[in-house]
N, CA and C atoms of all chains as a GROMACS GRO file, in nm:
protein
  558
    1MET      N    1   0.083  -0.121   0.000
    1MET     CA    2   0.000   0.000   0.000
    1MET      C    3   0.087   0.126   0.000
    2ASN      N    4   0.197   0.120   0.081
    2ASN     CA    5   0.284   0.237   0.087
    2ASN      C    6   0.348   0.267  -0.048
    3THR      N    7   0.382   0.159  -0.123
    3THR     CA    8   0.440   0.178  -0.255
    3THR      C    9   0.342   0.252  -0.345
    4PHE      N   10   0.214   0.209  -0.336
    4PHE     CA   11   0.112   0.275  -0.418
    4PHE      C   12   0.099   0.423  -0.383
    5LEU      N   13   0.098   0.454  -0.252
    5LEU     CA   14   0.085   0.593  -0.210
    5LEU      C   15   0.204   0.676  -0.258
    6ALA      N   16   0.325   0.617  -0.248
    6ALA     CA   17   0.444   0.690  -0.293
    6ALA      C   18   0.438   0.713  -0.444
    7ALA      N   19   0.391   0.610  -0.519
    7ALA     CA   20   0.379   0.625  -0.664
    7ALA      C   21   0.277   0.733  -0.699
    8ALA      N   22   0.166   0.736  -0.623
    8ALA     CA   23   0.065   0.839  -0.646
    8ALA      C   24   0.124   0.978  -0.623
    9ALA      N   25   0.203   0.991  -0.514
    9ALA     CA   26   0.266   1.121  -0.486
    9ALA      C   27   0.360   1.160  -0.598
   10LEU      N   28   0.432   1.060  -0.654
   10LEU     CA   29   0.525   1.088  -0.763
   10LEU      C   30   0.451   1.137  -0.887
   11ILE      N   31   0.336   1.072  -0.917
   11ILE     CA   32   0.257   1.114  -1.034
   11ILE      C   33   0.209   1.258  -1.015
   12LEU      N   34   0.164   1.290  -0.891
   12LEU     CA   35   0.119   1.426  -0.865
   12LEU      C   36   0.233   1.525  -0.882
   13LEU      N   37   0.354   1.483  -0.839
   13LEU     CA   38   0.470   1.571  -0.854
   13LEU      C   39   0.497   1.598  -1.003
   14LEU      N   40   0.478   1.495  -1.087
   14LEU     CA   41   0.499   1.513  -1.231
   14LEU      C   42   0.395   1.609  -1.290
   15THR      N   43   0.266   1.594  -1.248
   15THR     CA   44   0.165   1.687  -1.301
   15THR      C   45   0.195   1.829  -1.255
   16LEU      N   46   0.249   1.841  -1.132
   16LEU     CA   47   0.286   1.974  -1.082
   16LEU      C   48   0.395   2.034  -1.170
   17GLY      N   49   0.493   1.950  -1.208
   17GLY     CA   50   0.600   1.997  -1.295
   17GLY      C   51   0.547   2.039  -1.430
   18ALA      N   52   0.446   1.963  -1.482
   18ALA     CA   53   0.385   2.000  -1.610
   18ALA      C   54   0.312   2.133  -1.597
   19GLY      N   55   0.248   2.156  -1.479
   19GLY     CA   56   0.179   2.282  -1.458
   19GLY      C   57   0.273   2.401  -1.459
   20LEU      N   58   0.401   2.377  -1.424
   20LEU     CA   59   0.498   2.486  -1.423
   20LEU      C   60   0.521   2.542  -1.564
   21VAL      N   61   0.493   2.459  -1.668
   21VAL     CA   62   0.506   2.507  -1.806
   21VAL      C   63   0.415   2.628  -1.827
   22ARG      N   64   0.296   2.625  -1.762
   22ARG     CA   65   0.203   2.736  -1.778
   22ARG      C   66   0.257   2.863  -1.713
   23VAL      N   67   0.333   2.847  -1.603
   23VAL     CA   68   0.396   2.964  -1.542
   23VAL      C   69   0.494   3.027  -1.641
   24LEU      N   70   0.567   2.940  -1.712
   24LEU     CA   71   0.668   2.987  -1.806
   24LEU      C   72   0.604   3.054  -1.928
   25LEU      N   73   0.499   2.988  -1.985
   25LEU     CA   74   0.436   3.040  -2.106
   25LEU      C   75   0.342   3.155  -2.077
   26GLY      N   76   0.249   3.128  -1.980
   26GLY     CA   77   0.132   3.208  -1.945
   26GLY      C   78   0.132   3.349  -1.997
   27PRO      N   79   0.049   3.381  -2.097
   27PRO     CA   80   0.054   3.516  -2.154
   27PRO      C   81   0.015   3.623  -2.052
   28THR      N   82  -0.083   3.597  -1.965
   28THR     CA   83  -0.125   3.698  -1.867
   28THR      C   84  -0.084   3.655  -1.727
   29PRO      N   85  -0.071   3.753  -1.634
   29PRO     CA   86  -0.044   3.718  -1.494
   29PRO      C   87  -0.152   3.628  -1.436
   30SER      N   88  -0.277   3.637  -1.486
   30SER     CA   89  -0.383   3.549  -1.436
   30SER      C   90  -0.347   3.402  -1.456
   31ASP      N   91  -0.287   3.370  -1.573
   31ASP     CA   92  -0.248   3.232  -1.600
   31ASP      C   93  -0.143   3.185  -1.501
   32ARG      N   94  -0.049   3.272  -1.472
   32ARG     CA   95   0.057   3.234  -1.378
   32ARG      C   96   0.000   3.212  -1.239
   33LEU      N   97  -0.098   3.296  -1.204
   33LEU     CA   98  -0.162   3.283  -1.074
   33LEU      C   99  -0.239   3.152  -1.064
   34MET      N  100  -0.304   3.114  -1.176
   34MET     CA  101  -0.375   2.985  -1.179
   34MET      C  102  -0.279   2.871  -1.156
   35ALA      N  103  -0.162   2.879  -1.220
   35ALA     CA  104  -0.062   2.774  -1.200
   35ALA      C  105  -0.018   2.770  -1.054
   36ALA      N  106  -0.009   2.889  -0.991
   36ALA     CA  107   0.027   2.892  -0.849
   36ALA      C  108  -0.080   2.824  -0.766
   37GLN      N  109  -0.206   2.843  -0.804
   37GLN     CA  110  -0.315   2.778  -0.731
   37GLN      C  111  -0.308   2.626  -0.749
   38LEU      N  112  -0.274   2.583  -0.872
   38LEU     CA  113  -0.257   2.440  -0.898
   38LEU      C  114  -0.147   2.383  -0.811
   39ILE      N  115  -0.035   2.455  -0.800
   39ILE     CA  116   0.076   2.409  -0.717
   39ILE      C  117   0.031   2.397  -0.572
   40GLY      N  118  -0.052   2.493  -0.526
   40GLY     CA  119  -0.103   2.486  -0.390
   40GLY      C  120  -0.183   2.359  -0.365
   41THR      N  121  -0.285   2.335  -0.451
   41THR     CA  122  -0.372   2.220  -0.430
   41THR      C  123  -0.296   2.089  -0.444
   42THR      N  124  -0.212   2.079  -0.551
   42THR     CA  125  -0.139   1.954  -0.573
   42THR      C  126  -0.038   1.931  -0.462
   43GLY      N  127   0.027   2.039  -0.415
   43GLY     CA  128   0.123   2.023  -0.305
   43GLY      C  129   0.056   1.970  -0.180
   44ILE      N  130  -0.066   2.017  -0.151
   44ILE     CA  131  -0.140   1.967  -0.036
   44ILE      C  132  -0.167   1.818  -0.051
   45ALA      N  133  -0.211   1.777  -0.171
   45ALA     CA  134  -0.239   1.635  -0.194
   45ALA      C  135  -0.112   1.551  -0.178
   46ILE      N  136   0.002   1.602  -0.227
   46ILE     CA  137   0.129   1.528  -0.213
   46ILE      C  138   0.163   1.509  -0.065
   47LEU      N  139   0.148   1.617   0.015
   47LEU     CA  140   0.178   1.607   0.158
   47LEU      C  141   0.088   1.505   0.226
   48LEU      N  142  -0.043   1.507   0.192
   48LEU     CA  143  -0.136   1.413   0.253
   48LEU      C  144  -0.100   1.270   0.218
   49LEU      N  145  -0.057   1.248   0.092
   49LEU     CA  146  -0.021   1.112   0.049
   49LEU      C  147   0.109   1.065   0.115
   50LEU      N  148   0.203   1.159   0.136
   50LEU     CA  149   0.334   1.119   0.191
   50LEU      C  150   0.329   1.098   0.341
   51ALA      N  151   0.231   1.159   0.411
   51ALA     CA  152   0.226   1.148   0.558
   51ALA      C  153   0.227   1.002   0.607
   52PRO      N  154   0.141   0.911   0.553
   52PRO     CA  155   0.149   0.772   0.599
   52PRO      C  156   0.273   0.698   0.548
   53VAL      N  157   0.328   0.739   0.433
   53VAL     CA  158   0.442   0.666   0.377
   53VAL      C  159   0.566   0.687   0.463
   54VAL      N  160   0.597   0.813   0.498
   54VAL     CA  161   0.717   0.840   0.578
   54VAL      C  162   0.687   0.837   0.728
   55ARG      N  163   0.560   0.804   0.764
   55ARG     CA  164   0.517   0.795   0.904
   55ARG      C  165   0.544   0.923   0.982
   56VAL      N  166   0.512   1.036   0.922
   56VAL     CA  167   0.519   1.165   0.992
   56VAL      C  168   0.378   1.225   0.989
   57PRO      N  169   0.295   1.198   1.092
   57PRO     CA  170   0.157   1.248   1.088
   57PRO      C  171   0.149   1.400   1.086
   58ALA      N  172   0.256   1.468   1.131
   58ALA     CA  173   0.254   1.615   1.134
   58ALA      C  174   0.243   1.674   0.993
   59LEU      N  175   0.274   1.594   0.889
   59LEU     CA  176   0.263   1.646   0.752
   59LEU      C  177   0.120   1.687   0.720
   60VAL      N  178   0.021   1.623   0.786
   60VAL     CA  179  -0.119   1.662   0.764
   60VAL      C  180  -0.140   1.804   0.816
   61ASP      N  181  -0.076   1.837   0.930
   61ASP     CA  182  -0.085   1.974   0.982
   61ASP      C  183  -0.018   2.073   0.888
   62VAL      N  184   0.095   2.030   0.829
   62VAL     CA  185   0.163   2.115   0.731
   62VAL      C  186   0.070   2.142   0.612
   63ALA      N  187  -0.004   2.038   0.569
   63ALA     CA  188  -0.098   2.055   0.458
   63ALA      C  189  -0.206   2.156   0.495
   64LEU      N  190  -0.251   2.152   0.622
   64LEU     CA  191  -0.351   2.247   0.669
   64LEU      C  192  -0.299   2.391   0.659
   65VAL      N  193  -0.173   2.411   0.700
   65VAL     CA  194  -0.113   2.545   0.691
   65VAL      C  195  -0.100   2.588   0.544
   66PHE      N  196  -0.061   2.493   0.457
   66PHE     CA  197  -0.050   2.522   0.313
   66PHE      C  198  -0.184   2.569   0.259
   67ALA      N  199  -0.294   2.501   0.301
   67ALA     CA  200  -0.427   2.538   0.252
   67ALA      C  201  -0.460   2.682   0.291
   68LEU      N  202  -0.426   2.718   0.416
   68LEU     CA  203  -0.450   2.856   0.461
   68LEU      C  204  -0.368   2.955   0.380
   69LEU      N  205  -0.238   2.925   0.363
   69LEU     CA  206  -0.149   3.019   0.295
   69LEU      C  207  -0.184   3.034   0.148
   70ALA      N  208  -0.231   2.925   0.083
   70ALA     CA  209  -0.267   2.934  -0.058
   70ALA      C  210  -0.381   3.034  -0.076
   71ALA      N  211  -0.479   3.029   0.015
   71ALA     CA  212  -0.592   3.123   0.007
   71ALA      C  213  -0.542   3.266   0.019
   72VAL      N  214  -0.455   3.291   0.119
   72VAL     CA  215  -0.405   3.427   0.141
   72VAL      C  216  -0.323   3.474   0.022
   73ALA      N  217  -0.240   3.384  -0.034
   73ALA     CA  218  -0.152   3.422  -0.145
   73ALA      C  219  -0.233   3.468  -0.266
   74VAL      N  220  -0.335   3.389  -0.306
   74VAL     CA  221  -0.415   3.426  -0.423
   74VAL      C  222  -0.486   3.559  -0.400
   75ALA      N  223  -0.546   3.578  -0.280
   75ALA     CA  224  -0.616   3.703  -0.251
   75ALA      C  225  -0.518   3.820  -0.257
   76ALA      N  226  -0.399   3.804  -0.198
   76ALA     CA  227  -0.303   3.914  -0.194
   76ALA      C  228  -0.256   3.951  -0.334
   77PHE      N  229  -0.223   3.850  -0.417
   77PHE     CA  230  -0.168   3.880  -0.550
   77PHE      C  231  -0.272   3.939  -0.643
   78THR      N  232  -0.402   3.903  -0.624
   78THR     CA  233  -0.502   3.963  -0.713
   78THR      C  234  -0.530   4.107  -0.674
   79ARG      N  235  -0.508   4.146  -0.548
   79ARG     CA  236  -0.535   4.284  -0.508
   79ARG      C  237  -0.420   4.377  -0.547
   80ARG      N  238  -0.304   4.325  -0.574
   80ARG     CA  239  -0.182   4.403  -0.582
   80ARG      C  240  -0.192   4.523  -0.676
   81HIS      N  241  -0.226   4.497  -0.805
   81HIS     CA  242  -0.223   4.604  -0.903
   81HIS      C  243  -0.331   4.706  -0.879
   82GLN      N  244  -0.450   4.658  -0.835
   82GLN     CA  245  -0.562   4.750  -0.818
   82GLN      C  246  -0.529   4.857  -0.716
   83THR      N  247  -0.476   4.816  -0.600
   83THR     CA  248  -0.446   4.916  -0.498
   83THR      C  249  -0.336   5.009  -0.547
   84PHE      N  250  -0.238   4.952  -0.621
   84PHE     CA  251  -0.129   5.033  -0.674
   84PHE      C  252  -0.181   5.140  -0.770
   85ARG      N  253  -0.278   5.098  -0.858
   85ARG     CA  254  -0.330   5.192  -0.956
   85ARG      C  255  -0.419   5.297  -0.890
   86ASP      N  256  -0.500   5.254  -0.790
   86ASP     CA  257  -0.589   5.349  -0.725
   86ASP      C  258  -0.511   5.459  -0.653
   87ARG      N  259  -0.393   5.423  -0.605
   87ARG     CA  260  -0.318   5.519  -0.526
   87ARG      C  261  -0.258   5.629  -0.614
   88GLN      N  262  -0.242   5.598  -0.744
   88GLN     CA  263  -0.177   5.695  -0.833
   88GLN      C  264  -0.269   5.812  -0.868
   89MET      N  265  -0.340  -0.745   0.009
   89MET     CA  266  -0.414  -0.621   0.036
   89MET      C  267  -0.557  -0.652   0.078
   90SER      N  268  -0.605  -0.581   0.178
   90SER     CA  269  -0.742  -0.601   0.228
   90SER      C  270  -0.841  -0.526   0.138
   91PRO      N  271  -0.973  -0.558   0.151
   91PRO     CA  272  -1.073  -0.485   0.070
   91PRO      C  273  -1.068  -0.334   0.091
   92ALA      N  274  -1.041  -0.290   0.217
   92ALA     CA  275  -1.032  -0.146   0.244
   92ALA      C  276  -0.918  -0.084   0.163
   93ASP      N  277  -0.806  -0.157   0.154
   93ASP     CA  278  -0.692  -0.106   0.077
   93ASP      C  279  -0.729  -0.093  -0.070
   94TRP      N  280  -0.803  -0.193  -0.122
   94TRP     CA  281  -0.844  -0.186  -0.264
   94TRP      C  282  -0.932  -0.064  -0.287
   95LEU      N  283  -1.030  -0.044  -0.194
   95LEU     CA  284  -1.120   0.071  -0.208
   95LEU      C  285  -1.039   0.202  -0.203
   96ALA      N  286  -0.944   0.209  -0.106
   96ALA     CA  287  -0.861   0.330  -0.093
   96ALA      C  288  -0.781   0.353  -0.221
   97SER      N  289  -0.723   0.244  -0.276
   97SER     CA  290  -0.645   0.258  -0.399
   97SER      C  291  -0.730   0.311  -0.513
   98GLY      N  292  -0.854   0.256  -0.524
   98GLY     CA  293  -0.942   0.301  -0.630
   98GLY      C  294  -0.976   0.449  -0.617
   99LEU      N  295  -1.008   0.492  -0.493
   99LEU     CA  296  -1.043   0.633  -0.471
   99LEU      C  297  -0.925   0.724  -0.502
  100ILE      N  298  -0.804   0.684  -0.456
  100ILE     CA  299  -0.687   0.769  -0.480
  100ILE      C  300  -0.655   0.774  -0.630
  101ALA      N  301  -0.671   0.660  -0.698
  101ALA     CA  302  -0.646   0.659  -0.843
  101ALA      C  303  -0.744   0.751  -0.915
  102ALA      N  304  -0.873   0.750  -0.872
  102ALA     CA  305  -0.971   0.839  -0.932
  102ALA      C  306  -0.932   0.985  -0.906
  103GLY      N  307  -0.885   1.013  -0.783
  103GLY     CA  308  -0.839   1.149  -0.752
  103GLY      C  309  -0.725   1.192  -0.841
  104LEU      N  310  -0.630   1.099  -0.865
  104LEU     CA  311  -0.516   1.130  -0.952
  104LEU      C  312  -0.565   1.166  -1.092
  105PHE      N  313  -0.670   1.091  -1.138
  105PHE     CA  314  -0.723   1.120  -1.271
  105PHE      C  315  -0.772   1.264  -1.280
  106PHE      N  316  -0.842   1.311  -1.173
  106PHE     CA  317  -0.894   1.447  -1.178
  106PHE      C  318  -0.782   1.551  -1.172
  107PHE      N  319  -0.677   1.522  -1.091
  107PHE     CA  320  -0.562   1.613  -1.089
  107PHE      C  321  -0.499   1.622  -1.228
  108LEU      N  322  -0.487   1.504  -1.292
  108LEU     CA  323  -0.428   1.499  -1.426
  108LEU      C  324  -0.513   1.579  -1.525
  109ALA      N  325  -0.648   1.562  -1.513
  109ALA     CA  326  -0.739   1.634  -1.602
  109ALA      C  327  -0.725   1.785  -1.583
  110GLY      N  328  -0.712   1.828  -1.455
  110GLY     CA  329  -0.697   1.971  -1.429
  110GLY      C  330  -0.570   2.027  -1.491
  111THR      N  331  -0.459   1.952  -1.479
  111THR     CA  332  -0.333   2.000  -1.534
  111THR      C  333  -0.338   2.003  -1.687
  112VAL      N  334  -0.396   1.899  -1.748
  112VAL     CA  335  -0.408   1.897  -1.894
  112VAL      C  336  -0.493   2.015  -1.940
  113GLY      N  337  -0.603   2.042  -1.865
  113GLY     CA  338  -0.687   2.157  -1.900
  113GLY      C  339  -0.611   2.287  -1.891
  114LEU      N  340  -0.529   2.301  -1.784
  114LEU     CA  341  -0.452   2.424  -1.768
  114LEU      C  342  -0.354   2.444  -1.883
  115LEU      N  343  -0.301   2.332  -1.935
  115LEU     CA  344  -0.200   2.344  -2.041
  115LEU      C  345  -0.262   2.358  -2.179
  116ARG      N  346  -0.380   2.294  -2.203
  116ARG     CA  347  -0.429   2.280  -2.338
  116ARG      C  348  -0.542   2.375  -2.377
  117LEU      N  349  -0.620   2.427  -2.281
  117LEU     CA  350  -0.736   2.509  -2.318
  117LEU      C  351  -0.691   2.646  -2.369
  118PRO      N  352  -0.771   2.707  -2.458
  118PRO     CA  353  -0.723   2.822  -2.533
  118PRO      C  354  -0.718   2.956  -2.458
  119ASP      N  355  -0.815   2.987  -2.368
  119ASP     CA  356  -0.812   3.121  -2.307
  119ASP      C  357  -0.817   3.113  -2.154
  120PRO      N  358  -0.778   3.221  -2.084
  120PRO     CA  359  -0.765   3.217  -1.937
  120PRO      C  360  -0.890   3.171  -1.865
  121LEU      N  361  -1.010   3.214  -1.910
  121LEU     CA  362  -1.129   3.178  -1.833
  121LEU      C  363  -1.161   3.030  -1.841
  122SER      N  364  -1.141   2.968  -1.960
  122SER     CA  365  -1.168   2.824  -1.968
  122SER      C  366  -1.061   2.745  -1.892
  123ARG      N  367  -0.938   2.799  -1.889
  123ARG     CA  368  -0.834   2.733  -1.807
  123ARG      C  369  -0.872   2.735  -1.660
  124LEU      N  370  -0.925   2.851  -1.617
  124LEU     CA  371  -0.967   2.865  -1.478
  124LEU      C  372  -1.077   2.766  -1.445
  125HIS      N  373  -1.171   2.753  -1.540
  125HIS     CA  374  -1.282   2.660  -1.523
  125HIS      C  375  -1.232   2.517  -1.506
  126ALA      N  376  -1.136   2.477  -1.590
  126ALA     CA  377  -1.085   2.340  -1.583
  126ALA      C  378  -1.012   2.316  -1.452
  127LEU      N  379  -0.931   2.413  -1.414
  127LEU     CA  380  -0.841   2.394  -1.301
  127LEU      C  381  -0.914   2.385  -1.168
  128THR      N  382  -1.000   2.483  -1.138
  128THR     CA  383  -1.053   2.493  -1.001
  128THR      C  384  -1.146   2.378  -0.967
  129LYS      N  385  -1.223   2.329  -1.064
  129LYS     CA  386  -1.315   2.221  -1.031
  129LYS      C  387  -1.243   2.088  -1.019
  130ALA      N  388  -1.160   2.057  -1.118
  130ALA     CA  389  -1.094   1.927  -1.121
  130ALA      C  390  -1.008   1.906  -0.997
  131ASP      N  391  -0.933   2.009  -0.958
  131ASP     CA  392  -0.841   1.992  -0.846
  131ASP      C  393  -0.914   1.968  -0.715
  132ASN      N  394  -1.025   2.042  -0.692
  132ASN     CA  395  -1.097   2.024  -0.567
  132ASN      C  396  -1.156   1.885  -0.557
  133LEU      N  397  -1.211   1.835  -0.668
  133LEU     CA  398  -1.267   1.700  -0.666
  133LEU      C  399  -1.156   1.597  -0.646
  134GLY      N  400  -1.042   1.619  -0.710
  134GLY     CA  401  -0.928   1.528  -0.693
  134GLY      C  402  -0.883   1.521  -0.549
  135LEU      N  403  -0.875   1.638  -0.483
  135LEU     CA  404  -0.832   1.642  -0.344
  135LEU      C  405  -0.933   1.570  -0.254
  136LEU      N  406  -1.063   1.585  -0.283
  136LEU     CA  407  -1.166   1.515  -0.205
  136LEU      C  408  -1.146   1.365  -0.216
  137LEU      N  409  -1.128   1.315  -0.340
  137LEU     CA  410  -1.115   1.170  -0.359
  137LEU      C  411  -0.989   1.117  -0.291
  138VAL      N  412  -0.878   1.193  -0.300
  138VAL     CA  413  -0.754   1.149  -0.234
  138VAL      C  414  -0.774   1.145  -0.082
  139SER      N  415  -0.840   1.249  -0.026
  139SER     CA  416  -0.861   1.252   0.120
  139SER      C  417  -0.949   1.137   0.166
  140VAL      N  418  -1.059   1.111   0.092
  140VAL     CA  419  -1.148   1.002   0.131
  140VAL      C  420  -1.074   0.868   0.120
  141GLY      N  421  -0.991   0.853   0.016
  141GLY     CA  422  -0.912   0.731   0.002
  141GLY      C  423  -0.819   0.710   0.119
  142LEU      N  424  -0.750   0.817   0.161
  142LEU     CA  425  -0.658   0.806   0.275
  142LEU      C  426  -0.734   0.774   0.403
  143LEU      N  427  -0.856   0.829   0.417
  143LEU     CA  428  -0.936   0.805   0.537
  143LEU      C  429  -0.986   0.661   0.540
  144VAL      N  430  -1.021   0.605   0.424
  144VAL     CA  431  -1.064   0.465   0.418
  144VAL      C  432  -0.949   0.375   0.460
  145GLN      N  433  -0.828   0.411   0.418
  145GLN     CA  434  -0.712   0.328   0.449
  145GLN      C  435  -0.676   0.334   0.598
  146ASP      N  436  -0.696   0.452   0.662
  146ASP     CA  437  -0.661   0.471   0.803
  146ASP      C  438  -0.777   0.542   0.873
  147PRO      N  439  -0.882   0.466   0.918
  147PRO     CA  440  -1.001   0.530   0.973
  147PRO      C  441  -0.978   0.583   1.115
  148ASP      N  442  -0.923   0.705   1.123
  148ASP     CA  443  -0.894   0.769   1.251
  148ASP      C  444  -0.975   0.900   1.258
  149PRO      N  445  -1.057   0.920   1.364
  149PRO     CA  446  -1.144   1.039   1.367
  149PRO      C  447  -1.068   1.171   1.358
  150LEU      N  448  -0.954   1.181   1.429
  150LEU     CA  449  -0.878   1.306   1.428
  150LEU      C  450  -0.824   1.335   1.288
  151LEU      N  451  -0.771   1.230   1.223
  151LEU     CA  452  -0.722   1.246   1.085
  151LEU      C  453  -0.836   1.289   0.993
  152GLY      N  454  -0.955   1.226   1.015
  152GLY     CA  455  -1.070   1.261   0.934
  152GLY      C  456  -1.108   1.407   0.948
  153LEU      N  457  -1.104   1.456   1.073
  153LEU     CA  458  -1.136   1.596   1.099
  153LEU      C  459  -1.038   1.689   1.028
  154LYS      N  460  -0.908   1.654   1.039
  154LYS     CA  461  -0.806   1.738   0.974
  154LYS      C  462  -0.823   1.738   0.823
  155LEU      N  463  -0.847   1.618   0.765
  155LEU     CA  464  -0.864   1.609   0.620
  155LEU      C  465  -0.986   1.689   0.575
  156ALA      N  466  -1.094   1.682   0.656
  156ALA     CA  467  -1.214   1.759   0.622
  156ALA      C  468  -1.184   1.908   0.624
  157PHE      N  469  -1.107   1.953   0.725
  157PHE     CA  470  -1.072   2.095   0.733
  157PHE      C  471  -0.986   2.136   0.613
  158VAL      N  472  -0.887   2.051   0.580
  158VAL     CA  473  -0.801   2.082   0.464
  158VAL      C  474  -0.887   2.097   0.339
  159TRP      N  475  -0.980   2.001   0.320
  159TRP     CA  476  -1.058   2.006   0.196
  159TRP      C  477  -1.150   2.128   0.193
  160LEU      N  478  -1.216   2.157   0.308
  160LEU     CA  479  -1.305   2.273   0.311
  160LEU      C  480  -1.229   2.402   0.286
  161LEU      N  481  -1.108   2.414   0.347
  161LEU     CA  482  -1.027   2.534   0.326
  161LEU      C  483  -0.990   2.549   0.180
  162VAL      N  484  -0.946   2.438   0.118
  162VAL     CA  485  -0.907   2.444  -0.023
  162VAL      C  486  -1.027   2.478  -0.110
  163LEU      N  487  -1.143   2.424  -0.072
  163LEU     CA  488  -1.265   2.451  -0.149
  163LEU      C  489  -1.299   2.599  -0.145
  164MET      N  490  -1.296   2.657  -0.022
  164MET     CA  491  -1.328   2.799  -0.008
  164MET      C  492  -1.224   2.885  -0.079
  165ALA      N  493  -1.095   2.848  -0.059
  165ALA     CA  494  -0.987   2.925  -0.122
  165ALA      C  495  -0.999   2.915  -0.274
  166GLY      N  496  -1.033   2.796  -0.325
  166GLY     CA  497  -1.045   2.777  -0.469
  166GLY      C  498  -1.156   2.861  -0.527
  167ALA      N  499  -1.273   2.859  -0.461
  167ALA     CA  500  -1.387   2.936  -0.512
  167ALA      C  501  -1.357   3.086  -0.509
  168THR      N  502  -1.305   3.134  -0.393
  168THR     CA  503  -1.275   3.277  -0.381
  168THR      C  504  -1.167   3.318  -0.480
  169GLY      N  505  -1.060   3.237  -0.487
  169GLY     CA  506  -0.951   3.269  -0.578
  169GLY      C  507  -0.996   3.271  -0.722
  170ALA      N  508  -1.083   3.176  -0.760
  170ALA     CA  509  -1.131   3.171  -0.898
  170ALA      C  510  -1.207   3.297  -0.932
  171HIS      N  511  -1.292   3.345  -0.838
  171HIS     CA  512  -1.368   3.468  -0.865
  171HIS      C  513  -1.275   3.589  -0.875
  172LEU      N  514  -1.175   3.596  -0.786
  172LEU     CA  515  -1.084   3.710  -0.789
  172LEU      C  516  -1.006   3.713  -0.920
  173ILE      N  517  -0.954   3.595  -0.962
  173ILE     CA  518  -0.875   3.589  -1.085
  173ILE      C  519  -0.964   3.621  -1.205
  174ALA      N  520  -1.087   3.564  -1.206
  174ALA     CA  521  -1.177   3.587  -1.319
  174ALA      C  522  -1.214   3.735  -1.330
  175LYS      N  523  -1.235   3.801  -1.216
  175LYS     CA  524  -1.271   3.943  -1.218
  175LYS      C  525  -1.158   4.025  -1.280
  176ARG      N  526  -1.037   3.994  -1.240
  176ARG     CA  527  -0.921   4.064  -1.297
  176ARG      C  528  -0.910   4.040  -1.447
  177ALA      N  529  -0.928   3.913  -1.488
  177ALA     CA  530  -0.913   3.879  -1.629
  177ALA      C  531  -1.020   3.948  -1.713
  178VAL      N  532  -1.144   3.952  -1.662
  178VAL     CA  533  -1.254   4.013  -1.739
  178VAL      C  534  -1.234   4.163  -1.752
  179ARG      N  535  -1.188   4.228  -1.645
  179ARG     CA  536  -1.170   4.373  -1.649
  179ARG      C  537  -1.048   4.416  -1.730
  180GLY      N  538  -0.968   4.316  -1.769
  180GLY     CA  539  -0.854   4.348  -1.854
  180GLY      C  540  -0.737   4.406  -1.780
  181ASP      N  541  -0.740   4.407  -1.645
  181ASP     CA  542  -0.623   4.456  -1.574
  181ASP      C  543  -0.534   4.338  -1.530
  182GLY      N  544  -0.549   4.227  -1.604
  182GLY     CA  545  -0.460   4.115  -1.578
  182GLY      C  546  -0.326   4.131  -1.647
  183GLU      N  547  -0.318   4.232  -1.738
  183GLU     CA  548  -0.192   4.254  -1.809
  183GLU      C  549  -0.093   4.323  -1.717
  184ASP      N  550   0.033   4.315  -1.753
  184ASP     CA  551   0.135   4.382  -1.675
  184ASP      C  552   0.124   4.533  -1.698
  185ALA      N  553   0.081   4.606  -1.596
  185ALA     CA  554   0.069   4.751  -1.608
  185ALA      C  555   0.192   4.815  -1.544
  186ARG      N  556   0.267   4.882  -1.626
  186ARG     CA  557   0.388   4.947  -1.570
  186ARG      C  558   0.371   5.097  -1.567
   0.00000   0.00000   0.00000
């Protein structure tokens, strides 16, 4: 079972790497932000899958913190330009 | 492998499929809004299936509570983030303004 979980985490890591292509190409900042959101969700899934494999239950708590930070990051980056422009 | 392990494997494999679909959508769809559509739904469903699979494999109430919180947080963050990104993209201020 642990081998399966580790393989699943590896597959998720590969899809995450493929998502990075969109960060590189992404014509608009929105596309890059979407890729960042993908990295957030996939990273959480990887942590959850690895927690039983490496027998570190605290990784689930790390995933919880990641979920919180991903929400804050997207909100902060989408507000950035608007406040900058309004101030001018 | 026990029946619970088989069920967990099936759920996690289904979750992986949705993650894969989300990434393919992000890479292949033509414009930002359809990419957003593909990404936010597929990933949340994938995370749900992976969490339920892990819970089936290790039925612990505390772990279940934590996984539920992780999923709900990601769901709320995904919905809010999708609206914020879509609003920016529609208003056209998604471009680099210098």
